[in-house]
C-alpha positions as CSV (number, residue, x, y, z in Angstrom):
1,M,1.6,-22.4,0.1
2,N,-0.3,-20.1,-1.6
3,K,0.6,-16.9,-3.1
4,L,-0.2,-14.3,-5.4
5,S,1.6,-11.9,-7.5
6,F,0.6,-8.2,-8.5
7,V,2.2,-5.2,-9.7
8,L,2.6,-1.8,-8.1
9,Q,3.9,1.3,-9.7
10,G,5.7,-1.0,-12.5
11,R,7.2,-3.5,-10.0
12,K,6.0,-7.3,-9.5
13,F,5.7,-8.5,-6.1
14,T,4.4,-11.7,-4.4
15,L,2.3,-11.5,-1.3
16,S,2.8,-14.3,1.3
17,P,0.1,-15.6,3.8
18,L,0.5,-14.4,7.0
19,T,1.2,-16.7,9.8
20,L,0.4,-17.4,13.3
21,A,2.8,-15.0,14.6
22,D,2.3,-12.3,12.3
23,L,-1.4,-12.4,13.0
24,R,-0.8,-12.6,16.6
25,K,1.4,-9.4,16.1
26,L,-1.4,-7.5,13.9
27,E,-4.3,-8.6,16.3
28,P,-4.4,-4.6,16.9
29,A,-4.4,-3.6,13.7
30,L,-7.3,-6.6,12.2
31,L,-9.4,-5.8,15.2
32,G,-12.7,-4.2,13.8
33,L,-11.4,-4.7,10.6
34,E,-14.7,-4.5,8.6
35,G,-15.2,-1.4,10.9
36,R,-12.3,0.9,9.7
37,A,-14.0,2.6,6.8
38,E,-16.0,4.6,9.0
39,H,-13.2,5.9,10.5
40,G,-11.5,7.4,7.5
41,F,-7.5,7.4,6.8
42,T,-6.2,7.4,9.9
43,S,-7.7,3.5,10.7
44,M,-7.0,2.6,6.9
45,L,-3.1,3.6,8.1
46,S,-2.9,1.3,11.0
47,L,-3.9,-1.3,8.3
48,V,-0.3,-0.9,6.2
49,P,1.7,-3.2,8.3
50,V,-0.9,-6.0,7.6
51,I,0.0,-6.1,3.6
52,H,3.5,-5.2,4.8
53,A,4.1,-8.0,7.0
54,S,2.6,-10.3,4.0
55,L,5.2,-8.7,1.1
56,V,8.2,-8.1,3.3
57,K,8.5,-12.4,3.4
58,L,10.0,-12.2,-0.1
59,H,10.8,-8.7,-0.2
60,P,12.9,-7.5,2.7
61,E,14.2,-4.4,0.5
62,I,10.5,-3.1,1.0
63,V,10.0,-0.8,3.9
64,L,6.9,0.4,5.9
65,E,7.4,3.8,4.9
66,E,7.9,3.1,1.1
67,L,5.2,1.0,1.1
68,E,2.9,3.9,2.3
69,E,4.3,6.0,-0.5
70,M,3.6,3.5,-3.1
71,L,-0.1,2.8,-2.3
72,D,-2.9,4.8,-3.4
73,L,-6.7,4.3,-2.2
74,S,-7.6,2.1,-4.7
75,S,-4.5,-0.1,-4.5
76,F,-4.7,-0.2,-0.5
77,A,-8.4,-2.0,-0.9
78,E,-7.7,-4.1,-3.1
79,L,-4.0,-5.7,-1.9
80,L,-5.8,-5.8,1.6
81,D,-8.4,-7.3,0.1
82,R,-5.5,-9.8,-1.2
83,V,-3.4,-10.2,2.0
84,L,-6.6,-11.3,3.9
85,E,-8.1,-14.0,1.0
86,V,-4.5,-15.5,0.8
87,S,-3.7,-15.9,3.9
88,G,-7.4,-17.5,4.2
89,L,-9.2,-15.1,6.5
90,T,-12.0,-14.1,3.7
91,R,-13.5,-16.7,1.4
92,R,-13.2,-16.0,-2.6
93,S,-16.0,-13.9,-3.8
94,S,-17.3,-16.6,-6.0
95,E,-17.0,-18.9,-2.9
96,A,-18.8,-16.7,-0.9
97,S,-21.6,-16.2,-3.0
98,K,-22.3,-19.9,-3.4
99,L,-22.2,-20.5,0.2
100,R,-24.9,-17.1,0.3
101,S,-26.9,-19.4,-2.3
102,Y,-26.9,-22.4,-0.9
103,E,-27.4,-20.6,2.6
104,A,-30.7,-18.8,1.2
105,A,-31.8,-22.1,-0.6
106,A,-31.5,-24.0,2.5
107,G,-33.0,-21.7,4.8
108,E,-33.2,-22.2,8.7
109,S,-34.2,-25.5,9.7
110,Q,-35.3,-24.5,13.0
111,P,-37.0,-20.7,14.3
112,A,-34.1,-18.5,15.9
113,A,-34.2,-18.7,19.7
114,E,-35.9,-15.7,21.3
């Protein structure tokens, strides 16, 4: 099981991967994740439970409201990326760039359908 540690406001925490059960509960917040930046702070706040779900597994004392108080815009974005990474929902940037390089070098084997 993959875990990732980080320090937030001088306290060390460890994120755990989200399970399928977690994803089912968090699905409404995760749908349209890429478009969230367009909708501002309200949409960001709807994603804090995603971070909390990963964090609370090993730190059950952290309540959602406390996490909201600890996060700023920078740490929010970084932690959300880390939760998605540790859960296998995104590729690490180096892996993604390797894949893009390979796809660009290979090109399409057939023209796109019209």
